[in-house]
Kinemage of the C-alpha trace (Angstrom):
@kinemage 1
@onewidth
@group {chain A} dominant
@subgroup {mainchain}
@vectorlist {calphas} color= white
{ca met a 1} P -35.762 -9.700 21.502
{ca val a 2} L -33.204 -7.396 20.613
{ca lys a 3} L -34.661 -3.853 19.785
{ca ala a 4} L -33.465 -0.705 18.074
{ca leu a 5} L -34.847 2.663 17.444
{ca val a 6} L -33.871 3.900 13.936
{ca leu a 7} L -34.085 7.521 13.165
{ca met a 8} L -36.074 7.488 10.299
{ca ser a 9} L -36.199 10.359 7.672
{ca gly a 10} L -38.034 8.357 5.101
{ca gly a 11} L -34.869 8.474 2.781
{ca leu a 12} L -33.238 5.527 1.422
{ca asp a 13} L -30.329 5.591 3.812
{ca ser a 14} L -32.323 5.165 6.665
{ca ile a 15} L -34.798 2.517 5.176
{ca leu a 16} L -31.788 0.495 4.418
{ca ala a 17} L -30.409 0.527 7.997
{ca ala a 18} L -33.765 -0.424 9.591
{ca lys a 19} L -33.751 -3.269 6.839
{ca val a 20} L -30.474 -4.661 7.369
{ca leu a 21} L -30.927 -4.746 11.339
{ca glu a 22} L -34.543 -6.622 10.720
{ca asp a 23} L -32.160 -9.086 8.705
{ca gln a 24} L -30.815 -10.097 11.759
{ca gly a 25} L -34.098 -10.765 13.751
{ca ile a 26} L -33.623 -7.699 15.830
{ca lys a 27} L -36.857 -5.485 16.541
{ca val a 28} L -36.665 -1.809 14.595
{ca glu a 29} L -39.056 0.563 15.394
{ca ala a 30} L -38.509 3.809 13.566
{ca val a 31} L -38.380 7.330 15.617
{ca thr a 32} L -38.849 10.957 13.572
{ca phe a 33} L -38.599 14.620 14.593
{ca val a 34} L -40.751 17.803 13.893
{ca thr a 35} L -39.726 21.203 13.839
{ca pro a 36} L -40.875 24.183 11.764
{ca phe a 37} L -37.793 23.256 9.147
{ca phe a 38} L -39.015 19.821 8.491
{ca gly a 39} L -41.826 17.351 9.110
{ca ser a 40} L -42.509 13.613 9.745
{ca val a 41} L -44.746 12.952 6.713
{ca ser a 42} L -41.846 10.880 4.479
{ca ala a 43} L -40.700 9.124 7.615
{ca gln a 44} L -44.297 7.961 8.216
{ca lys a 45} L -44.959 6.491 5.016
{ca ala a 46} L -41.514 4.763 5.141
{ca ala a 47} L -42.300 3.682 8.532
{ca glu a 48} L -45.832 2.075 7.368
{ca met a 49} L -43.861 0.474 4.137
{ca leu a 50} L -41.810 -1.282 6.575
{ca gly a 51} L -44.693 -2.559 8.626
{ca met a 52} L -42.995 -0.911 11.938
{ca pro a 53} L -44.321 1.463 14.705
{ca val a 54} L -43.275 5.094 14.578
{ca his a 55} L -42.229 7.845 17.245
{ca ile a 56} L -42.964 11.245 16.099
{ca ile a 57} L -41.347 13.472 18.587
{ca asp a 58} L -42.110 17.889 18.064
{ca ile a 59} L -38.436 19.184 19.110
{ca thr a 60} L -39.405 22.535 17.917
{ca glu a 61} L -38.651 24.171 21.476
{ca glu a 62} L -35.122 22.716 21.936
{ca his a 63} L -34.442 23.421 17.875
{ca leu a 64} L -34.965 27.170 18.023
{ca lys a 65} L -32.715 27.719 21.122
{ca met a 66} L -30.115 25.649 19.526
{ca leu a 67} L -30.347 27.520 16.222
{ca lys a 68} L -29.654 30.887 17.499
{ca ser a 69} L -26.342 30.104 18.440
{ca pro a 70} L -25.668 26.610 17.854
{ca lys a 71} L -22.454 25.027 19.588
{ca his a 72} L -20.573 23.289 15.936
{ca gly a 73} L -21.862 26.170 13.526
{ca tyr a 74} L -24.062 26.568 10.287
{ca gly a 75} L -23.388 24.381 7.179
{ca arg a 76} L -23.554 26.037 3.963
{ca phe a 77} L -26.523 28.160 4.929
{ca met a 78} L -28.602 28.219 8.301
{ca asn a 79} L -28.527 24.404 8.417
{ca pro a 80} L -26.507 23.316 12.167
{ca cys a 81} L -26.385 19.483 11.151
{ca ile a 82} L -24.195 18.826 14.171
{ca asp a 83} L -26.232 20.574 16.436
{ca cys a 84} L -29.310 19.091 15.065
{ca his a 85} L -28.021 15.678 14.488
{ca ala a 86} L -26.838 15.590 18.345
{ca leu a 87} L -30.286 16.733 19.588
{ca met a 88} L -32.037 13.870 17.530
{ca ile a 89} L -29.710 11.139 18.971
{ca lys a 90} L -30.297 13.030 22.567
{ca lys a 91} L -34.275 12.549 22.373
{ca ala a 92} L -33.858 9.258 20.656
{ca gly a 93} L -31.822 7.928 23.687
{ca glu a 94} L -34.246 9.075 25.892
{ca leu a 95} L -36.968 7.475 24.028
{ca met a 96} L -34.706 4.067 23.932
{ca lys a 97} L -34.877 4.485 27.818
{ca arg a 98} L -38.489 4.250 28.338
{ca leu a 99} L -39.074 1.515 25.634
{ca gly a 100} L -36.539 -0.876 26.916
{ca ala a 101} L -34.769 -0.517 23.411
{ca asp a 102} L -31.100 -1.336 23.590
{ca phe a 103} L -29.699 1.150 21.094
{ca val a 104} L -30.198 3.914 18.281
{ca ala a 105} L -29.628 3.324 14.925
{ca thr a 106} L -28.987 5.666 11.948
{ca gly a 107} L -29.075 5.761 8.122
{ca glu a 108} L -26.281 7.621 8.103
{ca val a 109} L -22.988 7.044 5.272
{ca leu a 110} L -19.647 8.038 6.163
{ca gly a 111} L -18.668 10.489 4.085
{ca glu a 112} L -21.707 10.854 2.173
{ca arg a 113} L -21.904 14.705 3.695
{ca pro a 114} L -18.401 16.530 4.108
{ca lys a 115} L -19.540 18.370 7.114
{ca ser a 116} L -22.024 16.257 9.026
{ca gln a 117} L -20.860 12.943 8.345
{ca asn a 118} L -17.257 12.539 8.898
{ca arg a 119} L -15.359 10.501 11.244
{ca asn a 120} L -15.014 13.977 13.714
{ca ala a 121} L -18.804 14.790 13.050
{ca leu a 122} L -19.693 11.430 14.131
{ca arg a 123} L -17.574 11.339 17.054
{ca val a 124} L -18.998 14.491 18.402
{ca val a 125} L -22.568 13.873 17.497
{ca glu a 126} L -21.886 11.039 19.972
{ca lys a 127} L -20.440 12.746 22.595
{ca glu a 128} L -22.906 16.113 22.661
{ca ser a 129} L -25.335 13.687 22.756
{ca gly a 130} L -24.811 11.552 25.853
{ca met a 131} L -25.025 8.140 23.513
{ca glu a 132} L -21.539 7.128 23.427
{ca gly a 133} L -21.256 3.363 22.092
{ca tyr a 134} L -25.195 3.417 21.664
{ca ile a 135} L -25.423 4.928 18.136
{ca leu a 136} L -24.969 2.244 15.467
{ca arg a 137} L -24.674 3.019 11.607
{ca pro a 138} L -25.344 0.165 9.986
{ca leu a 139} L -24.265 1.214 6.534
{ca ser a 140} L -20.705 2.072 7.434
{ca ala a 141} L -20.567 -0.036 10.544
{ca lys a 142} L -17.478 -1.442 9.870
{ca leu a 143} L -15.480 1.413 9.157
{ca leu a 144} L -16.054 2.811 12.614
{ca asp a 145} L -15.435 1.749 15.840
{ca glu a 146} L -17.245 -1.208 17.744
{ca thr a 147} L -19.966 0.059 19.457
{ca ile a 148} L -21.577 -1.391 22.712
{ca pro a 149} L -24.016 -3.559 21.294
{ca glu a 150} L -21.626 -4.981 18.902
{ca arg a 151} L -19.269 -6.120 21.574
{ca glu a 152} L -21.906 -7.735 23.810
{ca gly a 153} L -23.180 -9.658 20.945
{ca leu a 154} L -26.837 -8.125 20.146
{ca val a 155} L -25.480 -7.268 16.259
{ca asp a 156} L -23.140 -9.259 14.201
{ca arg a 157} L -20.984 -6.797 13.617
{ca asn a 158} L -20.100 -9.140 9.999
{ca lys a 159} L -23.716 -8.676 8.832
{ca leu a 160} L -23.213 -4.787 8.753
{ca leu a 161} L -21.761 -3.262 5.991
{ca ala a 162} L -18.705 -0.660 4.840
{ca ile a 163} L -20.409 2.156 2.448
{ca arg a 164} L -18.679 5.037 1.898
{ca gly a 165} L -18.735 8.321 0.026
{ca arg a 166} L -21.364 10.203 -1.962
{ca ser a 167} L -21.995 7.737 -4.771
{ca arg a 168} L -25.367 5.862 -4.242
{ca lys a 169} L -24.697 2.844 -6.055
{ca pro a 170} L -24.478 0.446 -3.003
{ca gln a 171} L -27.210 1.877 -1.707
{ca met a 172} L -28.963 1.656 -5.160
{ca ala a 173} L -28.221 -2.257 -5.108
{ca leu a 174} L -29.254 -2.629 -1.718
{ca ala a 175} L -32.292 -1.184 -2.294
{ca lys a 176} L -33.040 -3.640 -5.141
{ca his a 177} L -31.910 -6.874 -3.698
{ca tyr a 178} L -34.808 -6.142 -0.594
{ca gly a 179} L -37.276 -5.094 -3.163
{ca ile a 180} L -37.453 -1.711 -2.444
{ca asp a 181} L -38.356 0.463 -5.908
{ca glu a 182} L -39.898 3.282 -4.563
{ca tyr a 183} L -37.912 5.549 -2.233
{ca pro a 184} L -37.340 10.117 -2.138
{ca ser a 185} L -34.591 11.661 -3.778
{ca pro a 186} L -31.559 12.194 -0.940
{ca ala a 187} L -32.299 16.151 -1.217
{ca gly a 188} L -32.453 16.497 2.575
{ca gly a 189} L -35.781 17.836 2.813
{ca cys a 190} L -35.037 21.165 5.690
{ca ile a 191} L -35.663 24.053 4.504
{ca leu a 192} L -32.653 25.494 6.486
{ca thr a 193} L -30.157 24.459 3.340
{ca asp a 194} L -32.576 26.630 0.898
{ca pro a 195} L -30.402 30.072 0.302
{ca met a 196} L -33.610 32.141 -0.046
{ca tyr a 197} L -35.254 30.876 3.233
{ca ala a 198} L -31.768 30.959 5.207
{ca val a 199} L -31.777 34.886 4.203
{ca arg a 200} L -34.711 35.528 5.712
{ca leu a 201} L -34.149 33.351 8.996
{ca arg a 202} L -31.072 35.401 9.304
{ca asn a 203} L -32.653 39.129 9.233
{ca leu a 204} L -35.479 37.344 11.098
{ca tyr a 205} L -33.074 36.721 14.051
{ca lys a 206} L -32.225 40.580 13.767
{ca val a 207} L -35.799 41.777 14.149
{ca glu a 208} L -36.724 38.896 16.586
{ca ala a 209} L -33.998 37.843 19.270
{ca glu a 210} L -36.390 34.934 20.140
{ca pro a 211} L -38.005 33.835 17.241
{ca ser a 212} L -41.316 31.904 17.898
{ca ala a 213} L -42.178 28.524 15.918
{ca lys a 214} L -45.261 31.206 13.976
{ca asp a 215} L -42.482 33.966 13.079
{ca val a 216} L -40.023 31.334 11.747
{ca ser a 217} L -43.281 29.473 9.489
{ca leu a 218} L -44.198 33.012 8.585
{ca ile a 219} L -41.706 33.812 6.195
{ca lys a 220} L -41.484 30.666 4.100
{ca ile a 221} L -44.914 32.330 2.519
{ca gly a 222} L -45.143 35.181 0.283
{ca arg a 223} L -42.737 37.960 -0.399
{ca val a 224} L -41.023 38.729 2.526
{ca phe a 225} L -39.420 42.712 3.290
{ca leu a 226} L -37.781 45.029 5.800
{ca ser a 227} L -39.267 48.370 6.439
{ca ser a 228} L -37.423 51.628 6.681
{ca glu a 229} L -38.010 50.763 10.646
{ca gly a 230} L -35.944 47.587 10.121
{ca ala a 231} L -39.632 45.206 10.737
{ca ile a 232} L -40.816 42.448 8.446
{ca ile a 233} L -43.423 42.690 6.218
{ca val a 234} L -44.668 39.279 4.433
{ca val a 235} L -46.822 40.040 1.415
{ca ser a 236} L -48.743 36.604 0.142
{ca arg a 237} L -48.748 35.892 -3.404
{ca asn a 238} L -51.735 33.990 -3.919
{ca glu a 239} L -54.842 32.500 -2.234
{ca pro a 240} L -53.021 29.565 -0.608
{ca glu a 241} L -50.958 31.958 0.916
{ca asn a 242} L -53.161 33.871 2.311
{ca asn a 243} L -55.089 31.142 4.119
{ca thr a 244} L -51.766 30.129 5.403
{ca leu a 245} L -51.487 33.438 6.610
{ca met a 246} L -54.184 33.697 8.318
{ca gln a 247} L -53.763 29.820 10.231
{ca leu a 248} L -50.642 31.342 11.486
{ca ala a 249} L -51.708 35.007 12.333
{ca glu a 250} L -52.113 35.477 16.309
{ca pro a 251} L -53.611 38.582 18.228
{ca gly a 252} L -51.557 41.366 18.010
{ca asp a 253} L -50.391 40.896 14.657
{ca leu a 254} L -51.464 43.436 11.719
{ca ile a 255} L -53.350 42.475 9.063
{ca phe a 256} L -53.934 44.292 5.597
{ca glu a 257} L -56.447 43.742 2.611
{ca val a 258} L -57.128 46.134 -0.124
{ca gln a 259} L -60.354 47.561 -0.243
{ca gly a 260} L -62.667 47.127 -3.768
{ca phe a 261} L -60.150 44.845 -5.675
{ca pro a 262} L -58.567 41.188 -5.445
{ca ser a 263} L -55.563 41.523 -3.227
{ca pro a 264} L -53.314 39.842 -1.203
{ca leu a 265} L -52.773 39.725 2.720
{ca thr a 266} L -50.216 41.294 4.125
{ca met a 267} L -49.181 41.058 8.068
{ca ile a 268} L -46.643 42.549 9.792
{ca pro a 269} L -46.220 40.417 13.297
{ca lys a 270} L -46.920 41.778 16.729
{ca asn a 271} L -45.067 44.546 18.477
{ca ser a 272} L -42.834 44.971 15.416
{ca phe a 273} L -44.489 48.098 13.979
{ca gly a 274} L -44.496 51.799 13.720
{ca glu a 275} L -46.587 54.237 11.722
{ca asp a 276} L -43.556 54.745 8.559
{ca thr a 277} L -43.997 50.494 8.589
{ca val a 278} L -47.798 50.546 8.640
{ca phe a 279} L -47.671 52.771 6.000
{ca glu a 280} L -45.617 50.577 3.699
{ca ala a 281} L -47.189 47.366 4.267
{ca ala a 282} L -50.365 49.253 2.935
{ca val a 283} L -48.365 50.153 -0.266
{ca leu a 284} L -46.902 47.114 -0.533
{ca thr a 285} L -50.449 45.162 -0.332
{ca ala a 286} L -52.253 47.846 -2.804
{ca arg a 287} L -48.574 47.222 -5.395
{ca tyr a 288} L -49.168 43.520 -5.306
{ca ser a 289} L -53.089 43.789 -6.083
{ca lys a 290} L -55.308 44.609 -8.880
{ca ala a 291} L -55.129 48.311 -7.686
{ca lys a 292} L -51.516 48.570 -8.796
{ca gly a 293} L -52.230 50.575 -11.872
{ca glu a 294} L -54.999 52.765 -10.498
{ca pro a 295} L -54.244 56.462 -9.221
{ca glu a 296} L -55.190 55.618 -5.408
{ca ala a 297} L -56.572 52.549 -3.167
{ca asp a 298} L -57.993 51.985 0.089
{ca val a 299} L -56.332 49.582 1.919
{ca ala a 300} L -58.063 48.235 5.451
{ca ser a 301} L -55.971 46.951 8.293
{ca trp a 302} L -56.847 45.333 11.425
{ca lys a 303} L -55.543 43.325 14.566
{ca phe a 304} L -56.017 40.077 14.367
{ca gly a 305} L -58.823 38.551 16.912
{ca glu a 306} L -60.333 42.332 16.810
{ca glu a 307} L -63.146 43.841 15.449
{ca ala a 308} L -61.971 47.542 14.696
{ca arg a 309} L -60.893 48.176 10.963
{ca arg a 310} L -58.724 51.523 9.853
{ca leu a 311} L -58.561 52.538 6.574
{ca ile a 312} L -55.360 53.764 4.798
{ca his a 313} L -55.421 56.073 1.839
{ca val a 314} L -53.061 55.322 -0.673
{ca glu a 315} L -51.868 57.248 -3.945
{ca lys a 316} L -49.936 55.524 -6.828
{ca pro a 317} L -49.473 52.636 -5.089
{ca ser a 318} L -47.336 51.559 -7.832
{ca glu a 319} L -44.976 54.126 -7.033
{ca ala a 320} L -45.151 55.565 -3.443
{ca val a 321} L -41.948 53.375 -1.714
{ca glu a 322} L -39.170 52.209 -3.401
{ca ile a 323} L -38.025 48.550 -3.308
{ca ile a 324} L -34.387 48.484 -3.146
{ca pro a 325} L -33.455 44.692 -4.614
{ca pro a 326} L -32.123 42.192 -1.969
{ca lys a 327} L -27.962 42.021 -1.575
{ca asp a 328} L -26.116 39.113 -0.442
{ca gly a 329} L -27.385 38.461 2.667
{ca glu a 330} L -30.062 40.843 3.135
{ca leu a 331} L -33.677 41.024 2.585
{ca ala a 332} L -35.529 43.781 -0.541
{ca arg a 333} L -36.030 46.953 1.820
{ca ile a 334} L -38.768 50.030 1.693
{ca val a 335} L -37.589 53.412 1.307
{ca arg a 336} L -40.148 55.589 1.125
{ca lys a 337} L -40.590 58.519 -1.430
């Protein structure tokens, strides 16, 4: 039996690509990818709905290296879509060989995303992934060059589709044909397309030449500032973010909490703080706590994983530092008064 691996995002396009192939009697298995910027939950739900196995591959290490300087650049924000797609298809191709599958398929639609789904971008992805001729795009296949599985008779090209452009009407009609009533909106689901997160990530790369998975996850939460020494300071906004911050903490990270008042937690990642940054983090912790209006507050700081605590006395928490509002491409900056 012919077997295909479908890159499954959990969105409607990838679901329909799988269904079109199943209509030809092709055995379909799903493959999805995990990084700090996108997960596998939607893909797993879609695979379960379709009744097919799903393979989950963590590509965090390779993705972070690529993200620093993607060969084919970024989209509007920090989204390196062409390089990211090439990496995923390369990994899917490796899995294809291990499983004895015949080709890899995607839900891409010609022209749906101007930067990453035009003809040239699709060709670049094939070349960079090393999978030339073995990537089938069932929803737009009739508009694209014939693939090896089509030429070899493994797939009937006449039963593939010719969808083009950004309109969702053809996909919605096809979903109705297959009895698919529930599917997520086509929003992408990748935080790298979020303008606020993109600013945080650009600034993180200025501070950390090789940010870790923890670092890029940390800046998703809370309020993020740049200290007067150029270090990242993260201040949580609520109890769930307090919990997330502590889950991400590693030995050596510096944590702050106000004594005697309901307080956020604040973190400075390890190896990135001088005394000015420490004081500014303490002030910010007090400023966003219930001690904001008090004449003074004591803030405890400690290195995660260590017992020893240091008390930092802050006078007039609401006035001790100035917060310079962010400009385009920058974080809010802290200036000591």
